[in-house]
N, C-alpha and C positions, 0 to 999 in steps of 0.2 A: 599272616596267613591267615586264610580265611579256606579251614576247609572246608567242601559239601557234604553234603550229610542226607543218607536214605533213611527213605519214609519204611518203616512196618508193618507187618500185616492186624499191632495193636496197636497201632492210632502213634506209637512212638517213633522219633530218628535215633540215628545215628551214626557218627563220624564214620566219613569213608573209608578216611586210612589212621590206622594208628599204628601202636609201637606194641610187637611182641617181646616177651621174656622170653620165649620156652629156651630151655638149655642157658639158659644166662644164670651164674653159680646166686646161692643166695648174696655170698657177698659183694656181690656186684649191682647188687639189682638198684641199691638206693642211687646209689650212684647214676646208672643208664637211663633208670626214668626220673632222674632229677635235669639229666640233659637233655632229653626227649621233653619235655614240658619247656625246659629254656628254649627248643627249637620251635614251639611251636604248638607240636602235639599237646591232647588234652582224652586222648583214646588210648585205653592200656590194655592190655588183653594177656590176661597168664591163668595160671590152674592150678589147684591144690598139691596134683603130683607134681610141678615141681619145685617145690621144694622153694619156693621166694616172697609167697605171699606178701611177708613182714619184710622186706626189701622193697617192696614194692607201697606195702603202707605207712614205711615212714619218708619215703619220697612225698608222698600226697601228705602228711603230715606239714614236712621243712616246705611242699608249696609254694602256702600261704593262698592257693589258687580256692575259690569258691565250691562249692559242694559240686551246684550243679554248670560250673562250667567241665565234669568231670566227666566220664565215661568208664566206667570198669567192668570188665568182663570176671568173673574166672569159671571153673567148674567141676563138675563134682565126678570122682575119678568111680574105677568101676568094682572097685572094693565097698563103695557105701553104701548102692545102689538099693539092696534089698532092705525090706519094711518101715522105718522110718529113718533109717540112719541117713538119709538125705539131710534133712531137719538138720541132725547135731552136723553133719562134714559142712554143712552150710554156714551152720554158728561158730564150727574152727576156721573156717576161710579170713568171716566176719571180724573174726577180732583179729587174725592176722595182720587185716588188713587195714585194721580202724574205723572200721565205718558203720553202718546201723543197716544199711540196702548196697547191694548192687546195681547195676545195672540193666547186666546180665548174667546169666546161670544157664550155664548147658551140661549136658548131659553130655561127658569126655566120649565115650565109643559104646556102643551099643552092648560087647562083649556078648555076642547071643550064646553062649554056651551055657555062658549064668542065665540068660532069661531073666534078667527081674530091670529090664527096661523099659517096661511100662509102668512097669510101679516104680519107679526110678520117674518117668514125664507126669507120670500121676501127682509123687511128689512134689516134682517140681511146682504142677500147676498148684500145691494149697502152696507155696514159700511165695507164690508167686500173689495171691492170693493176700498172706499175710503181710504184704508190701515189706516182706527180707529182697526181694529181686522186683526190679521194674520189668523187665520182661526176661522170654526162659525161653528156652530155640535150645540145640541142639548140635551134634558135633560128629564127624567120619558114620554121619545115619547114611544108606543108601538104598533107596526109594522103599523097597519091600521093608525096611526100618521104619519107614518114613508112617507107610500107610498105617501098619500096625498100631503105632500112638496113638494115630487119627481115630481109625475107627476104636478105638477103646478106650476115647475119652473125647472126643467131637474135638476138641483144640489144637489147633493149626501149630507148629515150631514158630518166632518170629522169623529167627534163621538156623539155617546150618552151615557148618564151619567146616570144611572140607578139602583134600589135597586139590590143590589144581595151579599148576603150570602149563606153559605153551604146550609142552609135551604130555602132558596129562589134564582134560578140561572136562573128563565127567558129566561126559553132555546129556546122557542119560537123566544122569540126579540132576542139574541147572535145568535140563529145558521139565522135566518135575515140577521143580521149585518155583519155575518162570510162571508154571500155570495154576500151582496153586497159592501164590503170593510169598512164600517163602526167601526172606534173600540171602543171598550165598555170600561169606565167608573164605578167603583161602588165604589157607594157610599152607607153608613152604613157596611161596608167589613166583619165588627164583631156580622151584627145582632144588634147594638146597646145596649147591655148589654140584648138583654128583651128575651133572651133565654139560658139553659146554652148550651151553644156551644163549650167552654170547658170544659167541664165534657161528651163530644160525645167522645167516644172511640177512635175513630179513630184520633179525635185531640190530643187525652189526648195521646195514645200511640204513635202518630208518635213527640206531644212532648219528652216523654219518649226518644227517639231513639237519639235525635239529638239532646239532652240535651238544649233544646229553650227553652221559653214560649209557651203556649198558644195559646194567640196572632202572634207571630211571626209565626209559622204552617200557619195559615189561611192565613198571610198576602201573605206568601210565595206559598200561592195555588194558592191565585190569580195572583200573575205574575209568576207563571208556566203555570197555564189556559190561558196565557195573554193579562190580562185584566190588564187598567190601576187603579190606586188605592193610596187614601190618605189619610189615619187614621188620624185622630183628638186623641189631649192629653194637658193638660192643665197641666202634669208635663213633667219638665224636663227631669229626667228621662225614662219615658219611649217614651218620642218623639224621643231621641236614641236609644234604645231598637227597636222601629219599624224602621229603619229604618238600623239595624243590618238584613237585609234578604238576603246577600251577601255569607255568608261564611257555609251555607248549602246549597241541593236540597233534592226535597221528591222524593220520589220510584215513579216508574208510579201505584205499590200496592196504594201507600200512596194517591195518588191524585186523583185514583180512591176509595178509600173507603170516601174521603171525598166528594166526587162527588154524591155519592149512601147518602150522609145525604138531600140532596133535596127531598123531597115526594110529588113531582111535580105537585101535586093538585092546587096550592097557597095561601093554609093552610101556608108556612111556611114565607106570608107577615108581617113584623113589622112596616111598614112605610103605607102614606095614596095610595089609587088605583089614579093614573092618572085622572080619570075620576071625582073623586068629590072631587080636585083644581082646581076651578076656582075663 
């Protein structure tokens, strides 16, 4: 399986398809990440708050894969943003992962009530310059958060990882990101099963037309929109199915029909608002 890459604004590249471990129990992480490696994934997205970095690290160690074949992301949690704590937090994550650097380190949420996200971003720049992470970015940052950290530091994030699925496409953020060279990563790419995405007519019609599952249609839509996506599954069969996205292509009309599923009034959000996670 050949997975395309997305070029980042810092001159590096990231595999466009990866495997996510959000809500994967710690004692399942090693098995599931190992199965993902067997299925051909090389990009793993975890976070300190997920509590499963050690399992991810165990799978990396057991895989026998060369370090430069892998792309590993983890994230700084909200209560570690102040002072020099981001350096200690990344050190702890690296110990758990068994790595001397990650490929991408993200500020997990802006946590605006704490008002430490500018400091956190400043520290991530230092961590990148120290070689402890190759690239740096943010997650769940809205336009006002992005503009503030760039104004304070002069450094633009390589990525913004945001809730994004057909019913909630965050066009204000994605349009801003496209204009400023920031790659978008989609979390909750299938809507976390919180609405009938697979029953939506454009998704069902494309599924029938291409003889693929509705999930494959939606994940392919993310790829064709240029987003980086990392579906999560606890099923070996579905892990493999979610990687089987490169034998078909949605038509322009099919992409446009899925685009049109977004009510554009924010009502499709299924996760938390960034202002409310502190």
